N, C-alpha and C positions, 0 to 999 in steps of 0.2 A: 504493500499500499504505500510507504513512503516513497520507494521508487517513482511510483506512478504520479505522486504528488509533484516531485521534483522534475520528472518528464513533462509533466502537464506546464509548469512555471518555465521551463525552459522553451518549451515550442512557443508559449507565447513572447517570452522575449525574442524568438528567433524570428516570430512572424513580424515584429517590432524593428528589430536591428540586423536581420540576416540579409541586407538588401543584396539583390543580384545572385544570390546563392542558390536560391530555388523559385520556380513560378510561384505565385501568391497563392492559388489554389492546390499546391500539391504539398502534403504532409512531410515532412522532413524525415528522412531515413535515419538509422541509428548513425552510420559513418558521416553522415552530413552534421546530424546533431551533436555528436562528438568534436568534429571539427569546429564547429562554433563554439561550443564550449571552451576549448583550449586555444582557440585563435586569439593571440593578444590583442587584436583589434576590439574585440568583443569583452574583454577582461573588467571593464568598468559596468558591464550589464548585469553579471552575475556573480554574487560573492565567493571569492576565491574556494572557501571552504566547501560551498555547495557543489562548486563545479566539479572539485575532485571527487568529494564524497559520493558523487551522483554516479561516478564511472565504476563499472564493474572491476573483478578482479582481472580478468585477462587483457581488459583495455587499459588498466593501470599498470599491469606488468610490462605492457608493450612501450609504455611511456618510462617506466622505472628503468627499463633494460636498456632504453636510449640516453639515460642519465639524468631525468628529469629528478630532481630533489623532491618536490612537492608530491609527484606520483609514488617516489620510494616512501616517503612518509606516510602517505595515504593507503598504501598496500601494506605497510607495516601495521597499521590501525586494523585492517581489515583481518589480518592473522591474529591480531592482538585479542580481539573481542570475538573472533571467529562469525564475522558478518560477510556472508556470502561465500566462505570458506570454512573449514574445520580450524578450530582455534589452535594455533601453533607457535607458542613463545619464541621457540629457537628461530623460526622463520621470520616472526615480526621482528626480532632483534636483528637479525640479517639486514633487512630492509632499515629499520630506524639507523642503523649504524652508518648506511651507506648514505643515507640524507643527512646524517649528523656530521660526517666529513666532509659535506658540501655546505656544511655552516646553517643548516635549518634548525632555529633555535628550539623550537617544539620538540623535535627530533633528539637533539643533544640532552634535552631534559628527560626523554623517555630512556634513552641509554644510561643516563645516570640511575635513573629509578629501576631498571631492568638489572644492571650490576648491584646496586644496592639490596635487593630483594632476591636475587638468583633466578630472573627469569629467562629462559634458554641460554643463559650463561652462568659461569660459576661466581658465586658472590665476591666482590671486590670492592671494598669499601673506598680504596684509593681511587680506583677507576670512577667509581660513582662520582666522588668529589670533583675530579677532573672534568667530568662533562657537566655537571651542576654549575661549575664555575664557569665554562665555555658559554653555556645557555644564558646564565645570570649576566655576563658581561654584553650579551646581545640585548638585555632587557626582559628576559624571561621571568615572571613573578616568583615561578616555582622554584626556578633556579636559584634566585635570589633568597628567596628563603630558606632554601638549604644551606647554602654558602652562609648567610648568617648563624644557621644553628652550629656552623663547625668553625666560624671565625676565632682567632685568638683576641679575646678582650670583648667587653660590653659594648665600647663604643663601636668598634668595626662590625659586630652583631647588628646594633640599631642602624648602623648607616645601611645595610643591605635589606633589613626588615623595613625600613621607611621606604626604601625604593620600590619594594612589592606592594607595601601598603597603599602606597599612592596611584597603584595600578588596580585597586580593589582586591586584593590577596586577602582572604579573610582570615586564614591562619597567621599570616603576618600582623595583621592588625588586632588579633587576639593576644599574640605573644607581646607586641609592644605595650598593651593594656596589663598584660600580667607583670610586666617589667616596672611599671607605674605602681602596681599593687601590692609587690612584695616588700618584706622588711629590709633586704639587703641592697635594695636600691638606695643610691644617695638622693635620688630625685624621685622618692616616694610622692604621689599625688593621687589622691582617691579620685578626684574630678576628671583628671586626664584618664586615669584607669576606666572609670565609668564609659566616658566617651568614646575610648577606643574599642572597648567590649561591646558598645551599642552598635559600631559602624560595622564591626566584623559580623554581629549577628545578624544584619541586614545582606551580609555576603556569605551564609551559609554556615558561619562557625558556630558550635554548639557549647563551646566554655562558656558562654554568657550566663547560662543558666546555672552555673555552680555559685557565681558570685554575685548574681544580679541583685538581691535583696541586701546583703551586706554591703554594697556598693552603693547602692541608692541610698540606703541610711547613712553611710559615710560621706557621699557626695552631699546632702542636706545640712549635716552637721557642718561641713567645711563652708558651706554655702552662707550659713548663719553667722 
């Protein structure tokens, strides 16, 4: 059903923007539609993630083998989640790594995750940290969060968490909230802790529930 929705939206975009590719009354075939989705001329018409996610495994593999880092990443996702193909972490890792080596930030983050937990590859924390940092340096919030967790010194950690938090990363926002909550923080601040946890909750973090009532009362006390 999801594929059908994708295809319908693409055909609509194709009708409006596929000038000269086919006759107006002709329904685009699979190859024409695929060419439209990938053609750089039309990249602004359909969001990149939808364009690639809509392609099947065999189509993605064609582009991936030609060296497209985006196709390699989305092919890795297909194997990772078992979408349109049997779940295969080893195969997923292979394609994520190819994309990561070409500088794809989300693929770099996924290579870090796979090394961290041992999916499709032996667990290797040092290798995981290497790839997290590569992703972080390209602005990936998950990578920034992980680099912050393993940084030497709280100031360095806070630097990376703030970078991720500014992009709406809930776990980083909650971690900053916890920093202002804890007794070991020289900058303990109930109001800031409450604020950061509130923002984190809006971005899906569940830790807020643990501290909500306590911080609400402390916040009100400080406000008085």
